[in-house]
C-alpha positions as a Markdown table, in Angstrom:
| # | Residue | x | y | z |
|---|---|---|---|---|
| 1 | Met | -0.3 | 0.1 | 0.2 |
| 2 | Lys | 1.3 | 3.2 | -0.9 |
| 3 | Asp | 2.6 | 5.8 | 1.6 |
| 4 | Ser | -0.6 | 8.6 | 0.9 |
| 5 | Ser | -2.8 | 6.0 | 1.6 |
| 6 | Leu | -1.8 | 4.6 | 4.4 |
| 7 | Gln | -1.3 | 8.4 | 5.5 |
| 8 | Lys | -5.4 | 9.2 | 4.5 |
| 9 | Arg | -5.9 | 5.7 | 6.7 |
| 10 | Ala | -3.9 | 7.0 | 9.5 |
| 11 | Ser | -6.3 | 10.6 | 9.4 |
| 12 | Ile | -9.5 | 8.4 | 9.3 |
| 13 | Ile | -8.8 | 6.4 | 12.2 |
| 14 | Leu | -7.9 | 9.3 | 14.4 |
| 15 | Ile | -10.9 | 11.0 | 13.2 |
| 16 | Thr | -13.1 | 8.1 | 13.7 |
| 17 | Gly | -11.1 | 7.7 | 17.6 |
| 18 | Val | -12.2 | 11.6 | 18.5 |
| 19 | Ile | -15.9 | 11.3 | 17.5 |
| 20 | Phe | -15.7 | 7.1 | 19.1 |
| 21 | Met | -14.3 | 8.9 | 22.1 |
| 22 | Val | -17.0 | 11.7 | 21.7 |
| 23 | Ser | -19.8 | 9.0 | 22.1 |
| 24 | Ile | -18.0 | 6.8 | 25.3 |
| 25 | Gly | -17.2 | 9.4 | 27.7 |
| 26 | Val | -20.3 | 9.4 | 29.7 |
| 27 | Leu | -19.4 | 9.2 | 32.9 |
| 28 | Tyr | -19.7 | 13.0 | 33.1 |
| 29 | Ala | -23.9 | 12.5 | 32.7 |
| 30 | Trp | -23.0 | 11.4 | 36.0 |
| 31 | Ser | -23.3 | 14.6 | 37.8 |
| 32 | Val | -26.8 | 15.4 | 36.4 |
| 33 | Ile | -28.7 | 11.9 | 36.7 |
| 34 | Ser | -27.9 | 12.0 | 40.2 |
| 35 | Arg | -29.3 | 15.2 | 41.1 |
| 36 | Val | -32.3 | 13.8 | 39.9 |
| 37 | Ile | -32.3 | 10.5 | 41.5 |
| 38 | Ile | -32.0 | 12.1 | 44.5 |
| 39 | Glu | -34.6 | 13.9 | 44.1 |
| 40 | Glu | -36.6 | 11.0 | 42.6 |
| 41 | Trp | -35.8 | 7.9 | 44.2 |
| 42 | Ser | -35.5 | 9.4 | 47.7 |
| 43 | Trp | -31.3 | 7.8 | 47.5 |
| 44 | Thr | -28.9 | 8.9 | 49.8 |
| 45 | Ser | -26.1 | 10.9 | 49.0 |
| 46 | Leu | -23.6 | 8.4 | 49.7 |
| 47 | Gln | -26.2 | 6.2 | 47.2 |
| 48 | Ala | -26.2 | 8.6 | 44.5 |
| 49 | Gly | -22.0 | 9.1 | 44.9 |
| 50 | Val | -21.5 | 5.2 | 45.0 |
| 51 | Pro | -21.3 | 4.5 | 41.0 |
| 52 | Phe | -19.6 | 7.5 | 40.5 |
| 53 | Ser | -16.9 | 6.5 | 43.0 |
| 54 | Leu | -17.1 | 3.2 | 41.6 |
| 55 | Ala | -16.8 | 4.2 | 37.7 |
| 56 | Leu | -13.5 | 6.0 | 38.2 |
| 57 | Val | -12.0 | 3.2 | 39.8 |
| 58 | Phe | -12.7 | 0.9 | 37.0 |
| 59 | Phe | -12.3 | 3.5 | 34.3 |
| 60 | Ala | -8.2 | 3.4 | 35.7 |
| 61 | Thr | -8.6 | -0.2 | 35.9 |
| 62 | Gly | -10.4 | -1.1 | 32.5 |
| 63 | Asn | -7.6 | 0.8 | 31.6 |
| 64 | Leu | -4.6 | -1.1 | 32.7 |
| 65 | Ile | -6.3 | -4.9 | 31.4 |
| 66 | Gly | -7.4 | -3.2 | 27.6 |
| 67 | Gly | -3.8 | -1.6 | 27.5 |
| 68 | Arg | -2.9 | -5.2 | 27.9 |
| 69 | Leu | -5.6 | -7.4 | 25.8 |
| 70 | Gln | -5.4 | -5.2 | 22.5 |
| 71 | Val | -1.8 | -6.0 | 22.4 |
| 72 | Lys | -2.5 | -9.5 | 22.8 |
| 73 | Ile | -5.8 | -9.5 | 20.8 |
| 74 | Ser | -7.7 | -7.2 | 18.7 |
| 75 | Ala | -7.4 | -3.8 | 19.2 |
| 76 | Arg | -10.9 | -3.7 | 17.2 |
| 77 | Ile | -12.3 | -6.1 | 19.6 |
| 78 | Val | -11.2 | -4.5 | 22.6 |
| 79 | Gly | -12.5 | -1.5 | 21.9 |
| 80 | Thr | -16.1 | -2.8 | 20.3 |
| 81 | Ile | -16.2 | -4.7 | 23.6 |
| 82 | Gly | -15.8 | -0.8 | 25.5 |
| 83 | Gly | -18.1 | 0.1 | 23.9 |
| 84 | Ala | -20.6 | -2.1 | 24.5 |
| 85 | Met | -20.1 | -2.0 | 27.9 |
| 86 | Val | -20.5 | 1.2 | 28.2 |
| 87 | Gly | -23.8 | 1.1 | 26.5 |
| 88 | Gly | -24.7 | -2.4 | 28.0 |
| 89 | Gly | -24.1 | -0.5 | 31.6 |
| 90 | Phe | -26.5 | 2.5 | 30.7 |
| 91 | Leu | -29.2 | 0.1 | 29.6 |
| 92 | Leu | -28.8 | -2.4 | 32.8 |
| 93 | Cys | -29.4 | 0.3 | 34.7 |
| 94 | Gly | -32.9 | 1.8 | 32.9 |
| 95 | Leu | -33.8 | -2.1 | 33.6 |
| 96 | Phe | -33.2 | -1.9 | 37.3 |
| 97 | Gly | -33.7 | 1.3 | 37.8 |
| 98 | Asn | -34.7 | 1.7 | 41.4 |
| 99 | Asn | -31.8 | 0.0 | 42.4 |
| 100 | Pro | -29.0 | 1.5 | 44.2 |
| 101 | Ile | -27.0 | -1.9 | 44.6 |
| 102 | Ala | -27.4 | -2.6 | 40.8 |
| 103 | Val | -26.8 | 0.6 | 39.9 |
| 104 | Ala | -23.4 | 0.6 | 41.8 |
| 105 | Ile | -22.4 | -2.4 | 39.8 |
| 106 | Cys | -23.8 | -1.4 | 35.8 |
| 107 | Phe | -22.9 | 2.0 | 35.9 |
| 108 | Gly | -19.9 | 1.7 | 38.5 |
| 109 | Val | -18.4 | -1.3 | 37.1 |
| 110 | Ile | -19.5 | -2.4 | 34.3 |
| 111 | Thr | -19.7 | 1.2 | 32.2 |
| 112 | Gly | -16.5 | 1.9 | 33.3 |
| 113 | Leu | -14.6 | -1.0 | 32.9 |
| 114 | Gly | -16.2 | -0.6 | 29.4 |
| 115 | Val | -15.1 | 3.2 | 29.6 |
| 116 | Gly | -11.7 | 2.1 | 30.3 |
| 117 | Phe | -11.9 | -0.9 | 27.5 |
| 118 | Gly | -12.7 | 1.5 | 25.2 |
| 119 | Tyr | -10.4 | 4.4 | 25.7 |
| 120 | Ser | -7.4 | 2.1 | 25.7 |
| 121 | Ser | -8.0 | 0.8 | 22.3 |
| 122 | Phe | -8.1 | 3.8 | 20.2 |
| 123 | Leu | -5.1 | 6.0 | 21.9 |
| 124 | Pro | -1.8 | 3.3 | 21.7 |
| 125 | Thr | -3.2 | 1.7 | 18.3 |
| 126 | Leu | -3.5 | 5.3 | 17.1 |
| 127 | Leu | 0.1 | 6.3 | 18.1 |
| 128 | Lys | 1.7 | 3.6 | 15.9 |
| 129 | Trp | 0.5 | 5.3 | 12.6 |
| 130 | Tyr | 2.0 | 8.6 | 13.9 |
| 131 | His | 5.4 | 9.5 | 14.3 |
| 132 | Pro | 7.1 | 9.7 | 18.0 |
| 133 | Gly | 7.1 | 13.8 | 17.1 |
| 134 | Arg | 3.2 | 13.9 | 17.0 |
| 135 | Lys | 2.6 | 12.1 | 19.6 |
| 136 | Gly | 0.9 | 14.8 | 21.6 |
| 137 | Phe | -0.8 | 15.7 | 18.6 |
| 138 | Val | -2.6 | 12.3 | 18.7 |
| 139 | Ser | -2.6 | 12.2 | 22.0 |
| 140 | Gly | -4.6 | 15.4 | 22.3 |
| 141 | Trp | -7.1 | 14.7 | 19.9 |
| 142 | Ile | -8.1 | 11.8 | 21.8 |
| 143 | Ile | -8.4 | 12.8 | 25.3 |
| 144 | Gly | -9.7 | 16.2 | 23.9 |
| 145 | Gly | -12.5 | 14.0 | 22.8 |
| 146 | Phe | -13.3 | 12.3 | 25.4 |
| 147 | Gly | -13.4 | 15.6 | 27.9 |
| 148 | Leu | -15.8 | 17.5 | 24.9 |
| 149 | Thr | -18.6 | 14.6 | 25.7 |
| 150 | Ser | -19.4 | 17.0 | 28.6 |
| 151 | Leu | -20.5 | 20.0 | 25.9 |
| 152 | Tyr | -23.6 | 18.0 | 24.5 |
| 153 | Leu | -24.3 | 15.1 | 27.2 |
| 154 | Ala | -24.7 | 17.5 | 30.1 |
| 155 | Pro | -27.5 | 19.3 | 28.4 |
| 156 | Leu | -28.8 | 16.2 | 26.5 |
| 157 | Ser | -29.0 | 14.1 | 29.8 |
| 158 | Ser | -30.8 | 17.3 | 31.1 |
| 159 | Tyr | -33.3 | 17.2 | 28.6 |
| 160 | Leu | -34.1 | 13.4 | 28.4 |
| 161 | Leu | -34.8 | 14.0 | 31.8 |
| 162 | Tyr | -37.1 | 16.6 | 31.7 |
| 163 | Asn | -39.1 | 15.2 | 29.2 |
| 164 | Phe | -38.8 | 11.6 | 30.2 |
| 165 | Asp | -38.4 | 9.5 | 33.4 |
| 166 | Ile | -34.9 | 8.1 | 34.8 |
| 167 | Lys | -34.8 | 4.5 | 33.3 |
| 168 | Leu | -35.7 | 6.0 | 30.2 |
| 169 | Thr | -33.0 | 8.2 | 30.1 |
| 170 | Phe | -30.7 | 5.5 | 31.0 |
| 171 | Ile | -31.8 | 2.7 | 28.1 |
| 172 | Ile | -31.8 | 6.2 | 25.5 |
| 173 | Leu | -28.2 | 7.1 | 26.3 |
| 174 | Gly | -27.1 | 3.3 | 26.3 |
| 175 | Ile | -28.3 | 3.1 | 22.9 |
| 176 | Lys | -27.2 | 6.0 | 21.9 |
| 177 | Thr | -24.1 | 5.0 | 23.1 |
| 178 | Leu | -24.0 | 1.5 | 21.1 |
| 179 | Val | -25.4 | 2.5 | 18.2 |
| 180 | Ile | -22.3 | 5.2 | 18.4 |
| 181 | Ser | -19.8 | 3.7 | 19.1 |
| 182 | Leu | -20.0 | -0.2 | 18.1 |
| 183 | Pro | -19.5 | 0.8 | 13.9 |
| 184 | Leu | -16.5 | 3.5 | 15.6 |
| 185 | Ala | -14.8 | 0.2 | 16.7 |
| 186 | Gln | -14.5 | -1.2 | 13.4 |
| 187 | Phe | -11.8 | 1.0 | 12.3 |
| 188 | Ile | -9.3 | 0.4 | 15.0 |
| 189 | Lys | -6.8 | -1.0 | 12.9 |
| 190 | Ser | -3.0 | -1.6 | 13.4 |
| 191 | Pro | -0.4 | -0.5 | 10.8 |
| 192 | Pro | 1.0 | -3.1 | 8.2 |
| 193 | Asp | 4.1 | -5.0 | 9.9 |
| 194 | Gly | 6.9 | -3.0 | 9.0 |
| 195 | Tyr | 5.4 | 0.1 | 8.5 |
| 196 | Thr | 7.5 | 3.3 | 10.0 |
| 197 | Pro | 5.6 | 6.6 | 10.2 |
| 198 | Pro | 6.5 | 9.6 | 8.0 |
| 199 | Ile | 8.8 | 12.1 | 9.8 |
| 200 | Pro | 6.2 | 15.3 | 10.3 |
| 201 | Ser | 7.4 | 18.0 | 7.3 |
| 202 | Asn | 7.7 | 20.7 | 9.9 |
| 203 | Met | 10.0 | 18.9 | 12.3 |
| 204 | Lys | 13.5 | 20.4 | 12.7 |
| 205 | Gln | 16.2 | 17.8 | 12.5 |
| 206 | Lys | 18.1 | 18.3 | 16.3 |
| 207 | Ser | 14.4 | 18.4 | 17.1 |
| 208 | Ile | 14.3 | 14.7 | 15.8 |
| 209 | Ala | 17.5 | 13.7 | 17.0 |
| 210 | Thr | 16.9 | 13.9 | 20.7 |
| 211 | Leu | 13.4 | 12.3 | 21.2 |
| 212 | Pro | 13.4 | 10.1 | 24.1 |
| 213 | Val | 13.6 | 6.4 | 23.2 |
| 214 | Asp | 10.9 | 4.0 | 24.1 |
| 215 | Lys | 11.0 | 2.3 | 26.7 |
| 216 | Thr | 9.3 | -1.5 | 28.3 |
| 217 | Trp | 6.6 | -1.0 | 30.9 |
| 218 | Lys | 9.4 | -2.8 | 33.4 |
| 219 | Glu | 11.4 | -0.5 | 32.4 |
| 220 | Met | 9.0 | 2.8 | 32.9 |
| 221 | Met | 8.3 | 2.1 | 36.2 |
| 222 | Ala | 12.0 | 1.7 | 37.3 |
| 223 | Thr | 11.9 | 5.4 | 36.8 |
| 224 | Asn | 11.5 | 8.4 | 38.9 |
| 225 | Glu | 9.7 | 9.9 | 36.4 |
| 226 | Phe | 7.0 | 7.6 | 36.5 |
| 227 | Tyr | 6.2 | 7.7 | 40.1 |
| 228 | Leu | 6.4 | 11.5 | 40.4 |
| 229 | Leu | 4.0 | 11.2 | 37.3 |
| 230 | Phe | 1.1 | 8.9 | 38.4 |
| 231 | Phe | 1.2 | 11.0 | 41.7 |
| 232 | Met | 0.3 | 14.3 | 39.7 |
| 233 | Phe | -2.0 | 13.1 | 37.7 |
| 234 | Leu | -3.7 | 10.7 | 41.1 |
| 235 | Cys | -4.0 | 14.4 | 42.9 |
| 236 | Ser | -5.2 | 16.5 | 40.2 |
| 237 | Val | -7.4 | 13.9 | 37.9 |
| 238 | Ser | -9.3 | 12.7 | 40.9 |
| 239 | Ile | -10.0 | 16.0 | 42.1 |
| 240 | Gly | -11.4 | 17.2 | 39.0 |
| 241 | Gln | -13.7 | 14.3 | 38.1 |
| 242 | Met | -15.0 | 14.3 | 41.6 |
| 243 | Val | -16.3 | 18.2 | 41.5 |
| 244 | Ile | -17.4 | 17.3 | 37.9 |
| 245 | Gly | -19.5 | 14.4 | 38.7 |
| 246 | Asn | -20.1 | 16.3 | 41.7 |
| 247 | Ile | -21.1 | 19.9 | 40.5 |
| 248 | Thr | -25.2 | 19.8 | 40.7 |
| 249 | Gly | -25.4 | 19.2 | 44.3 |
| 250 | Ile | -22.4 | 21.4 | 44.9 |
| 251 | Ala | -23.9 | 24.2 | 43.1 |
| 252 | Glu | -27.5 | 23.5 | 44.6 |
| 253 | Leu | -26.1 | 23.1 | 48.3 |
| 254 | Gln | -23.7 | 26.2 | 48.0 |
| 255 | Ala | -25.1 | 28.5 | 45.9 |
| 256 | Gly | -28.9 | 27.7 | 45.6 |
| 257 | Ile | -28.9 | 27.2 | 41.9 |
| 258 | Asn | -31.6 | 25.1 | 41.2 |
| 259 | Asn | -32.1 | 25.7 | 37.6 |
| 260 | Ala | -31.8 | 22.4 | 35.2 |
| 261 | Ser | -29.9 | 24.1 | 32.7 |
| 262 | Leu | -28.0 | 26.3 | 34.0 |
| 263 | Leu | -26.5 | 23.0 | 36.3 |
| 264 | Ala | -26.1 | 21.2 | 32.6 |
| 265 | Gly | -23.9 | 24.0 | 31.8 |
| 266 | Leu | -22.0 | 24.2 | 35.0 |
| 267 | Val | -21.1 | 20.6 | 34.0 |
| 268 | Ala | -20.0 | 21.4 | 30.3 |
| 269 | Phe | -17.9 | 24.7 | 31.2 |
| 270 | Met | -15.9 | 22.6 | 33.9 |
């Protein structure tokens, strides 16, 4: 296959990867949903917080498991499983309804793992298609796609909850995720054996010469930088996610904001 065709394929996989991430980044919806669950299903704040806390834990776990699986089996299969778990977890939440334990398992464990699987299927595969000097470009688009989910998902969740009940909202969001993510997961494909990504035309020779050499995961864990970065992300990401996941309750309690549209906008803004 010609280099131009391979580069075109890399661009297609990147675009589908961003849309795929937008479709599975559903954790941001919980802040809007949990507020209504507390009001209509009379859950305590603790019961409403457990599913999101579990989802964060299993999202991280899913990244680790999915990252290993996509090396051993097809990344396409891992992405497909991830999309199915994310959408399926929402569907099960809708079917079980007002059951704190069932929702904690379905959203927290199944959906959380699915998001991790999906996240770890596209990103490592896409990095193989691009020169090491473009790792930041590729990672930025994929991670950005995940973050952009809140821009539509929070208002959409608020709209659905206003017009339908909680169960039907879960089901609609689950079907939406399945319909979008499963077809897109089929685009995940590693480059052919022996493929060498082209050097970016705007990259200087000096920059190419100073690119770091890749390490195995064992070599990575033997460095001080790994533990510093891990601790930094553990602190910053966990705090950020927990605030986003509970911002509607915080806004209601501390600022007296109870307008559903404004609360959804706060989630998207953050």
